[in-house]
VOBA-1610 file (N, C-alpha, C; in pm, whole numbers, padded with zeros to 5 digits, always signed):
BEGIN
Met+10136+12153+11721Met+10093+12285+11772Met+10064+12271+11922Ser+10113+12364+11999Ser+10096+12359+12143Ser+09955+12400+12184Thr+09906+12337+12293Thr+09776+12371+12348Thr+09780+12509+12412Val+09678+12590+12391Val+09667+12719+12458Val+09563+12705+12568Tyr+09606+12717+12694Tyr+09516+12699+12807Tyr+09436+12825+12830Thr+09315+12807+12880Thr+09222+12920+12892Thr+09254+13012+13009Asn+09311+12959+13118Asn+09345+13041+13233Asn+09486+13098+13211Arg+09503+13226+13240Arg+09628+13291+13201Arg+09666+13399+13303Leu+09793+13400+13337Leu+09852+13506+13419Leu+09967+13566+13339Ser+09960+13696+13311Ser+10064+13758+13229Ser+10107+13890+13291His+10229+13927+13255His+10284+14053+13302His+10380+14105+13195Ser+10344+14222+13139Ser+10418+14274+13025Ser+10416+14169+12913Arg+10531+14122+12868Arg+10534+14020+12761Arg+10544+13877+12815Phe+10547+13859+12945Phe+10560+13726+13003Phe+10423+13668+13035Tyr+10407+13537+13026Tyr+10278+13477+13063Tyr+10298+13332+13108Val+10202+13287+13186Val+10187+13145+13217Val+10037+13115+13210Ser+10001+13017+13133Ser+09861+12974+13122Ser+09849+12834+13181Trp+09729+12796+13224Trp+09714+12669+13292Trp+09571+12619+13288Gln+09550+12492+13319Gln+09418+12434+13336Gln+09430+12302+13413Gln+09317+12260+13472Gln+09317+12132+13544Gln+09329+12016+13445Ala+09398+11913+13489Ala+09420+11797+13401Ala+09292+11719+13377Gly+09196+11728+13468Gly+09069+11657+13453Gly+08968+11713+13550Tyr+08847+11657+13546Tyr+08739+11704+13630Tyr+08776+11690+13777Lys+08775+11800+13849Lys+08806+11806+13992Lys+08946+11751+14023Ser+09034+11754+13924Ser+09170+11702+13944Ser+09257+11801+14021Lys+09351+11748+14099Lys+09449+11832+14168Lys+09573+11853+14084Thr+09579+11794+13966Thr+09692+11811+13876Thr+09668+11930+13783Ile+09766+12019+13778Ile+09759+12140+13695Ile+09859+12127+13580Asn+09807+12136+13457Asn+09894+12144+13339Asn+09921+12292+13311Trp+10049+12328+13291Trp+10082+12469+13270Trp+10168+12486+13146Gln+10171+12610+13098Gln+10250+12646+12979Gln+10298+12790+12996Ala+10423+12816+12969Ala+10480+12951+12988Ala+10551+12996+12861Gly+10556+13128+12840Gly+10625+13179+12723Gly+10641+13330+12725Ile+10700+13381+12617Ile+10724+13524+12600Ile+10667+13566+12465Glu+10588+13672+12466Glu+10535+13728+12342Glu+10643+13813+12276Thr+10675+13783+12149Thr+10777+13863+12078Thr+10718+13942+11962Lys+10584+13948+11956Lys+10517+14038+11863Lys+10439+14142+11943Asp+10425+14262+11888Asp+10348+14362+11957Asp+10199+14339+11930Glu+10117+14424+11985Glu+09973+14405+11973Glu+09924+14415+11829Ser+10001+14485+11744Ser+09962+14498+11603Ser+10015+14382+11519Gly+10089+14290+11581Gly+10140+14175+11509Gly+10277+14197+11446Tyr+10342+14311+11472Tyr+10474+14336+11415Tyr+10581+14277+11506Trp+10692+14228+11443Trp+10804+14176+11519Trp+10870+14288+11599Asp+10900+14256+11726Asp+10979+14349+11807Asp+11126+14323+11782Asn+11201+14428+11767Asn+11345+14414+11743Asn+11422+14419+11874Trp+11405+14310+11952Trp+11476+14300+12078Trp+11609+14231+12057Tyr+11703+14268+12143Tyr+11831+14199+12142Tyr+11816+14058+12202Asn+11919+13973+12178Asn+11921+13841+12242Asn+11904+13855+12393Asn+11820+13768+12450Asn+11797+13762+12595Asn+11743+13893+12652Ala+11684+13975+12566Ala+11628+14101+12616Ala+11505+14076+12702Met+11439+13962+12679Met+11324+13923+12762Met+11349+13781+12814Gln+11327+13763+12944Gln+11357+13632+13004Gln+11264+13606+13123Ile+11209+13484+13129Ile+11132+13442+13249Ile+11232+13381+13347Asn+11242+13443+13462Asn+11337+13394+13562Asn+11280+13278+13645Asn+11149+13287+13679Asn+11095+13190+13774Asn+10943+13184+13764Ile+10888+13062+13774Ile+10743+13043+13787Ile+10720+12944+13902Thr+10632+12981+13995Thr+10595+12889+14103Thr+10444+12868+14102Ile+10403+12746+14130Ile+10262+12710+14142Ile+10245+12636+14274Asp+10162+12689+14363Asp+10139+12630+14495Asp+10271+12614+14571Gly+10360+12714+14558Gly+10486+12713+14629Gly+10593+12624+14568Lys+10562+12558+14457Lys+10657+12469+14391Lys+10714+12538+14267Thr+10846+12541+14257Thr+10911+12601+14141Thr+10898+12507+14023Val+10829+12553+13919Val+10810+12470+13800Val+10896+12517+13683Leu+10949+12637+13693Leu+11036+12688+13587Leu+11137+12783+13649Asn+11263+12769+13611Asn+11369+12855+13664Asn+11466+12888+13551Asn+11464+13017+13507Asn+11550+13063+13397Asn+11537+12973+13275Gly+11412+12942+13240Gly+11394+12844+13135Gly+11341+12897+13004Val+11291+13019+12997Val+11234+13071+12873Val+11290+13212+12848Tyr+11337+13234+12728Tyr+11387+13366+12693Tyr+11375+13385+12542Ser+11379+13514+12495Ser+11374+13543+12351Ser+11512+13523+12293Asn+11519+13445+12187Asn+11651+13410+12132Asn+11705+13516+12038Ile+11635+13540+11929Ile+11688+13628+11824Ile+11579+13729+11787Ser+11622+13850+11763Ser+11528+13954+11722Ser+11450+13907+11600Gly+11315+13920+11608Gly+11234+13876+11495Gly+11211+13727+11495Gly+11236+13658+11608Gly+11221+13512+11614Gly+11076+13471+11630Ala+11059+13349+11679Ala+10925+13293+11693Ala+10839+13379+11785Ser+10707+13373+11761Ser+10618+13461+11836Ser+10604+13416+11982Arg+10624+13285+12013Arg+10618+13239+12150Arg+10734+13143+12177Gln+10807+13169+12279Gln+10910+13077+12326Gln+10846+12998+12440Leu+10822+12866+12427Leu+10736+12791+12517Leu+10811+12695+12608Ala+10754+12677+12730Ala+10790+12569+12822Ala+10659+12520+12883Ser+10654+12393+12924Ser+10530+12340+12978Ser+10559+12227+13077Gly+10456+12189+13151Gly+10472+12080+13248Gly+10344+12058+13326Ser+10352+11975+13430Ser+10238+11946+13517Ser+10284+11949+13662Val+10193+11984+13751Val+10223+11988+13893Val+10096+11958+13971Glu+10109+11890+14086Glu+09992+11860+14170Glu+09987+11961+14284Val+09871+12022+14301Val+09852+12120+14407Val+09798+12051+14532Ser+09816+12113+14647Ser+09780+12050+14774Ser+09637+12076+14816Ser+09573+12181+14758Ser+09436+12214+14796Ser+09369+12286+14680Gly+09243+12324+14702Gly+09168+12392+14598Gly+09196+12541+14589Ser+09284+12593+14674Ser+09322+12734+14668Ser+09474+12743+14673Phe+09534+12807+14576Phe+09680+12815+14568Phe+09720+12940+14491Gln+09851+12970+14491Gln+09902+13088+14422Gln+09989+13048+14303Ile+09980+13130+14199Ile+10070+13121+14083Ile+10149+13251+14076Ser+10280+13239+14062Ser+10367+13358+14054Ser+10457+13347+13932Ile+10482+13460+13868Ile+10574+13464+13754Ile+10668+13584+13773Thr+10795+13560+13752Thr+10897+13666+13763Thr+10983+13664+13636Gly+11005+13784+13576Gly+11084+13790+13454Gly+11172+13914+13449Tyr+11253+13919+13341Tyr+11344+14031+13320Tyr+11314+14092+13184Leu+11302+14227+13180Leu+11275+14298+13056Leu+11382+14406+13035Tyr+11443+14404+12915Tyr+11550+14497+12883Tyr+11500+14641+12901Asn+11583+14721+12965Asn+11557+14863+12993Asn+11448+14884+13100Thr+11395+14774+13155Thr+11293+14786+13261Thr+11338+14720+13390Gly+11400+14604+13379Gly+11447+14531+13496Gly+11355+14413+13529Thr+11357+14373+13654Thr+11281+14256+13699Thr+11135+14293+13724Leu+11046+14209+13673Leu+10903+14228+13690Leu+10844+14100+13749Ser+10742+14111+13834Ser+10680+13991+13893Ser+10532+14016+13917Lys+10456+13907+13922Lys+10313+13914+13945Lys+10267+13784+14010Thr+10175+13796+14105Thr+10122+13680+14177Thr+09970+13686+14177Glu+09908+13569+14162Glu+09763+13562+14161Glu+09718+13439+14242Thr+09612+13456+14322Thr+09554+13344+14396Thr+09447+13278+14311Val+09455+13147+14302Val+09365+13071+14215Val+09280+12978+14302Thr+09153+12966+14267Thr+09063+12872+14336Thr+09004+12778+14233Ile+09014+12647+14261Ile+08960+12545+14171Ile+08873+12448+14251Asp+08791+12374+14182Asp+08705+12274+14245Asp+08773+12138+14236Ile+08804+12078+14352Ile+08872+11949+14353Ile+08795+11851+14440Glu+08823+11722+14421Glu+08764+11620+14506Glu+08818+11634+14648Pro+08732+11619+14751Pro+08783+11623+14890Pro+08885+11511+14912Asp+08975+11536+15002Asp+09079+11437+15031Asp+09021+11314+15097Lys+09071+11198+15059Lys+09030+11071+15117Lys+09153+11003+15178Pro+09136+10940+15294Pro+09252+10877+15359Pro+09294+10748+15290Thr+09423+10724+15289Thr+09475+10595+15248Thr+09533+10528+15373Val+09514+10398+15384Val+09544+10326+15507Val+09636+10208+15479Ser+09731+10188+15569Ser+09815+10068+15568Ser+09791+09995+15699Ile+09786+09861+15695Ile+09761+09783+15816Ile+09873+09683+15839Ser+09896+09651+15967Ser+09999+09555+16006Ser+09944+09470+16120Glu+09997+09349+16134Glu+09952+09259+16240Glu+10025+09288+16370Ile+09953+09286+16480Ile+10011+09294+16614Ile+10025+09155+16673Ser+09916+09076+16667Ser+09920+08940+16721Ser+09796+08865+16676His+09794+08733+16701His+09673+08655+16679His+09675+08532+16768Thr+09556+08480+16798Thr+09538+08357+16873Thr+09447+08266+16791Ala+09392+08163+16854Ala+09302+08072+16783Ala+09172+08141+16743Thr+09131+08243+16819Thr+09001+08306+16794Thr+09008+08458+16779Thr+09126+08517+16782Thr+09138+08663+16770Thr+09250+08701+16674Ile+09236+08817+16612Ile+09341+08880+16532Ile+09346+09026+16572Lys+09466+09076+16604Lys+09482+09217+16641Lys+09569+09285+16537Ile+09519+09398+16482Ile+09592+09471+16378Ile+09605+09618+16415Lys+09693+09688+16344Lys+09713+09832+16363Lys+09694+09902+16230Cys+09620+10015+16231Cys+09596+10095+16112Cys+09682+10221+16114Ser+09740+10255+16000Ser+09820+10378+15986Ser+09770+10455+15865Asp+09734+10584+15886Asp+09696+10671+15775Asp+09822+10722+15708Thr+09836+10697+15577Thr+09965+10717+15511Thr+09976+10842+15425Asn+09864+10911+15399Asn+09872+11028+15311Asn+09848+11160+15382Gly+09858+11159+15516Gly+09841+11282+15592Gly+09696+11316+15621Ile+09601+11236+15572Ile+09459+11258+15598Ile+09416+11159+15705Asn+09371+11211+15820Asn+09331+11125+15931Asn+09193+11065+15908Ser+09184+10934+15928Ser+09055+10866+15915Ser+08969+10894+16038Glu+08842+10921+16015Glu+08747+10938+16125Glu+08701+10803+16178Lys+08700+10703+16091Lys+08660+10567+16131Lys+08716+10470+16027Tyr+08708+10342+16062Tyr+08759+10236+15976Tyr+08653+10128+15958His+08644+10075+15837His+08562+09959+15810His+08655+09842+15781Ile+08634+09731+15853Ile+08722+09616+15843Ile+08649+09503+15772Tyr+08718+09440+15677Tyr+08660+09332+15598Tyr+08749+09209+15603Asn+08685+09093+15594Asn+08753+08967+15561Asn+08715+08935+15418Gly+08806+08963+15325Gly+08770+08954+15184Gly+08661+09055+15153Ser+08546+09006+15105Ser+08433+09096+15075Ser+08331+09100+15188Thr+08359+09030+15299Thr+08265+09024+15410Thr+08295+09131+15514Phe+08198+09218+15541Phe+08215+09323+15641Phe+08220+09262+15780Leu+08319+09304+15862Leu+08334+09251+15997Leu+08291+09351+16104Lys+08342+09475+16096Lys+08309+09572+16200Lys+08350+09712+16158Glu+08296+09811+16232Glu+08335+09952+16218Glu+08392+09997+16351Thr+08498+10077+16345Thr+08561+10124+16468Thr+08632+10256+16442Thr+08653+10333+16548Thr+08731+10456+16539Thr+08873+10436+16591Ser+08901+10319+16646Ser+09032+10292+16704Ser+09132+10250+16596Lys+09257+10291+16613Lys+09362+10252+16519Lys+09415+10112+16549Glu+09397+10063+16671Glu+09432+09925+16705Glu+09302+09847+16718Ile+09289+09742+16639Ile+09161+09673+16623Ile+09179+09526+16657Thr+09090+09473+16741Thr+09090+09331+16774Thr+08965+09266+16716Leu+08984+09166+16633Leu+08875+09088+16578Leu+08859+08963+16664Glu+08739+08939+16716Glu+08717+08833+16812Glu+08620+08728+16758Asn+08609+08618+16832Asn+08517+08508+16799Asn+08544+08450+16660Leu+08671+08443+16623Leu+08709+08384+16495Leu+08719+08233+16508Thr+08729+08166+16396Thr+08738+08020+16392Thr+08883+07976+16398Pro+08917+07883+16486Pro+09057+07837+16494Pro+09104+07774+16362Asn+09235+07785+16340Asn+09302+07721+16226Asn+09234+07760+16093Thr+09202+07889+16079Thr+09133+07939+15960Thr+09209+08059+15903Lys+09222+08062+15771Lys+09292+08171+15703Lys+09196+08288+15678Tyr+09237+08407+15718Tyr+09159+08529+15698Tyr+09238+08626+15611Gly+09165+08698+15524Gly+09225+08804+15442Gly+09170+08938+15486Ile+09242+09006+15574Ile+09191+09128+15639Ile+09234+09252+15559Lys+09138+09339+15531Lys+09168+09469+15468Lys+09078+09575+15531Val+09120+09700+15517Val+09054+09811+15588Val+09033+09928+15492Tyr+08920+09997+15510Tyr+08893+10123+15440Tyr+08883+10234+15543Gly+08958+10344+15520Gly+08949+10459+15607Gly+08846+10558+15554Tyr+08776+10626+15646Tyr+08674+10723+15608Tyr+08714+10861+15657Gly+08714+10961+15566Gly+08746+11099+15601Gly+08642+11194+15544Asn+08677+11324+15536Asn+08584+11425+15486Asn+08538+11396+15343Gly+08626+11334+15265Gly+08592+11304+15127Gly+08526+11170+15108Gly+08492+11103+15218Gly+08432+10971+15208Gly+08534+10862+15231Phe+08505+10742+15186Phe+08595+10629+15202Phe+08708+10635+15101Gly+08828+10611+15149Gly+08943+10602+15062Gly+08957+10464+15002Pro+09066+10440+14930Pro+09088+10308+14868Pro+09115+10202+14974Glu+09101+10076+14936Glu+09127+09967+15030Glu+09275+09960+15066Ser+09301+09916+15187Ser+09439+09902+15235Ser+09504+09779+15173Asn+09628+09755+15211Asn+09690+09627+15181Asn+09613+09516+15252Thr+09623+09394+15205Thr+09553+09280+15264Thr+09650+09197+15347Leu+09610+09168+15472Leu+09687+09079+15559Leu+09625+08940+15555Tyr+09704+08840+15520Tyr+09657+08702+15522Tyr+09711+08636+15649Ile+09619+08606+15741Ile+09656+08554+15874Ile+09576+08428+15900Thr+09645+08322+15943Thr+09578+08198+15982Thr+09576+08190+16134Thr+09456+08180+16190Thr+09443+08170+16335Thr+09505+08040+16386Ser+09540+08041+16514Ser+09603+07923+16574Ser+09504+07807+16582Lys+09556+07687+16606Lys+09472+07568+16612Lys+09390+07566+16741Gln+09281+07486+16737Gln+09196+07464+16854Gln+09278+07410+16970Ser+09258+07467+17088Ser+09328+07419+17207Ser+09272+07283+17248Thr+09360+07190+17285Thr+09321+07057+17330Thr+09397+07021+17457Ile+09350+06914+17523Ile+09418+06863+17642Ile+09529+06768+17597Ile+09652+06806+17624Ile+09766+06721+17588Ile+09781+06607+17688Ser+09767+06639+17816Ser+09777+06537+17921Ser+09688+06577+18037Ile+09642+06476+18112Ile+09555+06502+18227Ile+09583+06396+18334Gly+09584+06440+18459Gly+09607+06348+18571Gly+09476+06294+18626Asp+09484+06233+18745Asp+09364+06182+18811Asp+09279+06299+18859Phe+09149+06289+18833Phe+09055+06395+18870Phe+08981+06350+18996Asp+09013+06412+19110Asp+08940+06381+19232Asp+08858+06502+19275Ile+08796+06492+19389Ile+08703+06593+19435Ile+08769+06728+19461Asn+08902+06730+19467Asn+08974+06857+19488Asn+09014+06925+19358Gly+09026+06848+19248Gly+09065+06907+19122Gly+09149+06814+19039Val+09221+06871+18941Val+09299+06790+18849Val+09410+06875+18789Lys+09521+06812+18755Lys+09629+06878+18682Lys+09622+06835+18536Leu+09637+06935+18447Leu+09630+06903+18304Leu+09721+06998+18227Thr+09740+06968+18100Thr+09823+07051+18012Thr+09745+07082+17885Leu+09736+07212+17850Leu+09665+07256+17730Leu+09761+07291+17618Ser+09720+07264+17494Ser+09803+07298+17378Ser+09797+07447+17346Gly+09691+07515+17390Gly+09676+07658+17365Gly+09577+07716+17462Glu+09559+07848+17457Glu+09466+07914+17549Glu+09324+07869+17522Gly+09247+07848+17630Gly+09108+07808+17614Gly+09032+07817+17745Asn+08901+07798+17738Asn+08817+07792+17857Asn+08800+07647+17898Ile+08813+07618+18028Ile+08793+07483+18079Ile+08655+07476+18145Val+08577+07376+18104Val+08442+07358+18157Val+08426+07211+18199Val+08370+07187+18318Val+08338+07053+18364Val+08186+07037+18362Ile+08139+06931+18294Ile+07996+06908+18276Ile+07960+06771+18333Ile+07859+06767+18418Ile+07810+06642+18475Ile+07660+06632+18450Asn+07619+06523+18388Asn+07477+06502+18357Asn+07417+06620+18280Gly+07496+06676+18189Gly+07449+06787+18107Gly+07453+06922+18176Lys+07499+06927+18299Lys+07502+07052+18376Lys+07644+07101+18392Glu+07665+07231+18366Glu+07797+07291+18386Glu+07817+07317+18535Val+07921+07256+18592Val+07946+07271+18735Val+08076+07345+18763Val+08165+07353+18664Val+08293+07422+18682Val+08325+07498+18554Arg+08377+07620+18567Arg+08423+07697+18450Arg+08543+07782+18488Arg+08647+07775+18405Arg+08762+07864+18417Arg+08789+07922+18278Asn+08780+08054+18265Asn+08796+08118+18135Asn+08940+08162+18111Lys+08980+08158+17984Lys+09110+08207+17937Lys+09226+08142+18013Val+09222+08013+18021Val+09334+07939+18081Val+09448+07936+17980Pro+09568+07976+18019Pro+09679+07983+17924Pro+09729+07844+17883Ala+09801+07841+17772Ala+09861+07716+17727Ala+09965+07668+17828Gly+09982+07535+17834Gly+10081+07477+17925Gly+10015+07407+18041Glu+10095+07380+18144Glu+10044+07309+18261Glu+09952+07399+18344Tyr+09844+07338+18394Tyr+09747+07413+18473Tyr+09685+07321+18577Glu+09669+07371+18699Glu+09605+07294+18804Glu+09467+07352+18830Leu+09364+07272+18801Leu+09227+07312+18826Leu+09192+07275+18970Ile+09178+07374+19056Ile+09145+07354+19197Ile+08999+07392+19218Leu+08919+07296+19267Leu+08777+07320+19285Leu+08751+07402+19411Thr+08651+07490+19401Thr+08609+07568+19517Thr+08518+07482+19605Asp+08492+07528+19728Asp+08403+07454+19817Asp+08264+07439+19756Asp+08213+07544+19692Asp+08080+07535+19631Asp+08079+07432+19519Glu+08187+07430+19439Glu+08194+07331+19330Glu+08202+07189+19384Lys+08279+07172+19492Lys+08289+07040+19554Lys+08153+06993+19604Gln+08080+07080+19671Gln+07950+07044+19724Gln+07854+07004+19612Glu+07859+07079+19500Glu+07770+07048+19388Glu+07802+06909+19331Ile+07931+06881+19312Ile+07970+06750+19259Ile+07935+06639+19359Tyr+07956+06666+19487Tyr+07929+06568+19592Tyr+07780+06532+19593Lys+07693+06632+19572Lys+07549+06605+19568Lys+07512+06522+19445Leu+07576+06552+19332Leu+07548+06478+19210Leu+07592+06333+19219Met+07694+06306+19301Met+07742+06168+19320Met+07640+06082+19393Gly+07561+06142+19478Gly+07467+06064+19557Gly+07541+05970+19651Asn+07509+05841+19644Asn+07573+05742+19730Asn+07697+05679+19668Ser+07733+05726+19550Ser+07849+05669+19482Ser+07977+05739+19526Asn+08090+05672+19503Asn+08220+05730+19535Asn+08287+05794+19414Ser+08220+05792+19298Ser+08275+05853+19177Ser+08162+05889+19083Ile+08193+05967+18982Ile+08091+06007+18885Ile+08159+06040+18752Asn+08094+06003+18643Asn+08147+06035+18510Asn+08117+06181+18475Ala+08211+06241+18408Ala+08197+06383+18371Ala+08264+06407+18236Ile+08237+06523+18182Ile+08305+06569+18061Ile+08386+06691+18097Ile+08513+06692+18058Ile+08594+06813+18072Ile+08611+06870+17932Arg+08563+06990+17914Arg+08557+07055+17782Arg+08657+07169+17774Val+08723+07181+17658Val+08812+07295+17631Val+08750+07376+17519Glu+08710+07498+17549Glu+08649+07586+17450Glu+08754+07681+17391Thr+08752+07693+17258Thr+08835+07791+17189Thr+08743+07867+17096Gly+08703+07987+17137Gly+08609+08063+17057Gly+08476+07991+17049Asn+08427+07968+16925Asn+08298+07904+16905Asn+08307+07752+16893Ser+08425+07696+16907Ser+08442+07552+16895Ser+08496+07494+17026His+08488+07362+17038His+08536+07299+17162His+08573+07153+17135Val+08650+07097+17228Val+08679+06954+17228Val+08645+06901+17367Asp+08592+06777+17372Asp+08550+06715+17498Asp+08637+06594+17530Lys+08652+06569+17658Lys+08723+06449+17705Lys+08645+06391+17823Asn+08617+06261+17816Asn+08548+06194+17925Asn+08643+06166+18040Val+08599+06196+18162Val+08681+06173+18280Val+08593+06112+18389Asn+08656+06060+18492Asn+08586+06007+18609Asn+08637+06082+18732Ile+08544+06145+18804Ile+08580+06220+18924Ile+08558+06130+19045Thr+08659+06115+19128Thr+08652+06026+19244Thr+08663+06105+19373Leu+08616+06041+19482Leu+08631+06100+19614Leu+08768+06064+19669Asn+08842+06164+19708Asn+08974+06139+19763Asn+09025+06267+19828Gly+09055+06261+19960Gly+09115+06376+20025Gly+09013+06468+20089Asp+09058+06588+20123Asp+08977+06688+20191Asp+08873+06743+20094Val+08745+06735+20131Val+08639+06777+20040Val+08610+06926+20054Phe+08554+06967+20169Phe+08521+07109+20184Phe+08492+07140+20329Ser+08493+07269+20359Ser+08451+07315+20491Ser+08300+07333+20490Cys+08238+07321+20608Cys+08094+07334+20613Cys+08051+07384+20750Thr+07919+07400+20766Thr+07860+07442+20893Thr+07742+07351+20924Leu+07738+07297+21044Leu+07626+07214+21089Leu+07551+07289+21198Lys+07418+07271+21199Lys+07337+07331+21304Lys+07306+07222+21408Ile+07358+07237+21527Ile+07339+07141+21635Ile+07278+07214+21754Asn+07157+07163+21795Asn+07084+07226+21906Asn+07063+07377+21882Gly+07033+07410+21755Gly+07004+07549+21722Gly+07125+07637+21701Ala+07245+07580+21718Ala+07367+07661+21702Ala+07448+07610+21584Asn+07507+07703+21508Asn+07592+07665+21396Asn+07730+07623+21446Lys+07776+07508+21399Lys+07908+07459+21433Lys+07987+07438+21304Arg+08109+07493+21301Arg+08194+07474+21183Arg+08251+07334+21183Cys+08268+07277+21064Cys+08320+07142+21053Cys+08397+07127+20924Lys+08463+07014+20909Lys+08530+06977+20784Lys+08486+06838+20745Val+08477+06814+20613Val+08441+06682+20563Val+08566+06614+20511Trp+08592+06494+20561Trp+08707+06416+20515Trp+08654+06290+20448Val+08706+06264+20327Val+08662+06147+20252Val+08784+06070+20205Gly+08780+05936+20214Gly+08891+05856+20164Gly+09014+05872+20249Thr+09007+05840+20376Thr+09122+05849+20465Thr+09219+05735+20437Ala+09328+05734+20509Ala+09427+05629+20490Ala+09372+05491+20520Lys+09265+05484+20598Lys+09205+05355+20633Lys+09099+05312+20532Gly+09081+05395+20428Gly+08988+05358+20323Gly+08844+05391+20355Asn+08818+05477+20450Asn+08682+05514+20487Asn+08615+05588+20370Lys+08504+05535+20320Lys+08435+05597+20208Lys+08306+05667+20250Gln+08269+05659+20380Gln+08147+05725+20425Gln+08167+05873+20450Gly+08282+05910+20498Gly+08308+06050+20529Gly+08294+06075+20676Ile+08379+06156+20733Ile+08373+06189+20876Ile+08355+06339+20890Phe+08245+06380+20949Phe+08221+06521+20975Phe+08284+06553+21110Thr+08388+06632+21114Thr+08458+06663+21239Thr+08416+06799+21288Ile+08340+06801+21397Ile+08295+06928+21454Ile+08415+06998+21516Gly+08411+07129+21514Gly+08525+07205+21565Gly+08534+07206+21716Thr+08508+07093+21782Thr+08526+07079+21926Thr+08593+06945+21951Ser+08618+06914+22073Ser+08680+06787+22108Ser+08577+06685+22158Asn+08447+06710+22132Asn+08342+06624+22188Asn+08314+06500+22105Gly+08375+06489+21988Gly+08355+06368+21909Gly+08319+06399+21766Asn+08301+06289+21687Asn+08272+06301+21545Asn+08131+06253+21514Val+08074+06307+21406Val+07946+06261+21357Val+07970+06199+21222Arg+07933+06071+21209Arg+07964+05999+21084Arg+07844+06007+20988Gly+07871+06026+20860Gly+07763+06028+20761Gly+07800+06113+20641Arg+07703+06132+20550Arg+07729+06211+20429Arg+07656+06343+20438
//
């Protein structure tokens, strides 16, 4: 026995009845037919095809087209068709059009309002790039509902909230596998979780090769992007951030040279640590910084006047004291 739905749109002997498939569901179950008995319950003596439903639309979608008609005079009381359709919103129209012998084409339309769950965004994510400490992804709303914001997770661990569709996750651990997923938030709240991206960050950057480190600097090669830090006696004296992978020449500034020169005291060299930072981790390498070549420009005060000079250390003659050359032709002042 067919279900009789409580909501009904009828015109003459034609009808379509319907109901929601579930609580706040956007799916509509419908049923259509033709009454072949009169109101007193007597059979109508209609000819074949004297009554016919030409078309039924629900929310602009054709769900029935020339599908129900009266077969034989005195036949069954209802000629039935049924189905399901998903509506796009909580307000939509139902229309029925039919043909009646000796009357012609008849039609009727009704606007229906139902209570449905608010729309929630569905999100798909893709990788743009990654480094040892960062992952960059892109979010795409896939069901036509724009997300107001996104919540990003690594597995079950919440990472951040953002309104941007391109998201960079920073301060990650090198050589670590992450399972990134995203939830979009719209008028209806948070939608379902996105696909999961499994991304392994790049390895910790290290020094592949390094040359002689003198008071002017050093040439080295990094395996990946990182920050270069020079530490002497526990003190940071040099820093270069985001040095790219490959060959790099670290050239010391005059201020850095002076600081190292002071730390050397009367010695011609000093032990140091050259550190490569990648995010929250780092690797250290012990080095020895020596005096060799042009150190720095300076200013001396002589007889109350400032005189520009240059400091030369380690000349071709092996001078280790240093020669302060005043910017005149009057002579040199020797010392440190």
